[in-house]
N, C-alpha and C positions, 0 to 999 in steps of 0.2 A: 465637156471637154477640159481636160486638166490643163493649167497655163503655167508656165513657168516664166517669171519675169527677169529679164537679162539686164544689164547697164545701159544696153543699147537698143533694147527690143524684146520680144517676147518667144519662146516655144511652146506650141500648143500641140499635146499629144491627142493623136485622132484615132489611132488603132494601138493595140498592144506592140504594134512593129512599125508606128509609121509617126512621125513628127512633123509638124509645118514651123519653119522659122520666117519670121516677119523682123526684118528691120526697120527701126524709125527713120524717119524722113531727115535727109541730109547729113547722115552718119557716115564716118569713113571708116571702115573695119581696118583694123591694126591686127598684128600678130596676139596681143593680150586678149583682143576680143574673141579671136577665135579659139584660145586656151579657154576662154570661158564659157563659148559655145560647147567645144569638146568634154570639157568638165560638166556640164548640166546635161549633155545629152547620156555621158556614159553614167550619171546617177539616176538617171530615168530607166534606161535600157540596160537589164543584164544579159542580153544576147544581142545578136545583129537587127539591125533595122533600115529603114528607107526613110528619106527624106524630102519635103516639098519645102522647096525655096521659094517664097512667095515675094515678088519683087515689084508689089502693088505701090511702095513706097521709093524714091528716088535715094540713092546711096552709092557710094564707092567702096572698093575694096582696094587696099594695097595687093601689090604683086606678091609680096612674099607670104602674107595672109592668104592669099587665095592658094597658092601652092601648100600652104600647110595645112589648110581644111580640107585637103584631099587625101592627107595621109592617114585619116581617122579610120582605121582597119574594119570597125563594126559597120560601115556604112554599105548594104547591100546596092541600094539605087538611088539616084538623084533625080528628082524632077524640079525642073524650074518652071515657075509660072511668070512670064515675061507678058504683061499686058498692051504693050504697044510694039510698033515696029523698032524703035530705038533700042528699048529695053532688050529684044530680043536678039538684035545684033550684038550687043553688049555681052548677054549672058551666051549665045554662042560662041564668042571669043574666049570667055571665061571655062568653057567646056573644053576648049581644044587646047589650054596648056598642058604642059607633062605630066603633071601630078595627077590632072583631072582624068587624062587620056587613060589610066587605069580603072576608074571609077565608070559604073553605068550610068550616065547622064544623058537626060534627053531635057530641051527646052520646048514648051507649050505655051499658046499663046491663049489657050482656054483652060482654067483651074480644073473643070471636070473632066477634061481629056488628059491632063497630068496625074490626078489621082486615080483615074481608070488605069493608066499605065503601071503605076506604084502597086496596084492591088490585084 
């Protein structure tokens, strides 16, 4: 697996059209970080792609950053791996914000189920 180090986490390429985003513990995602993710993803993929957001670490996302994340048109689907009930509640909330509503987002408590849905 190819790995791309971000200033606050890592993006792993799982397939030619699928990446996994893992944010470091304790990070507060802001607009600058979303721009960094978008820039990295667009440098990796020349076509549309899907994402697995792995929330195994505890981190937060500012609302404006969450809204901006959903504006990247190259994203086909997003699966969020939420390993426990509290993380799942948070991920479900994020998936319901208006900019996310146009995206095809599903939240899973099992990583393998998330990957199966993406492929």
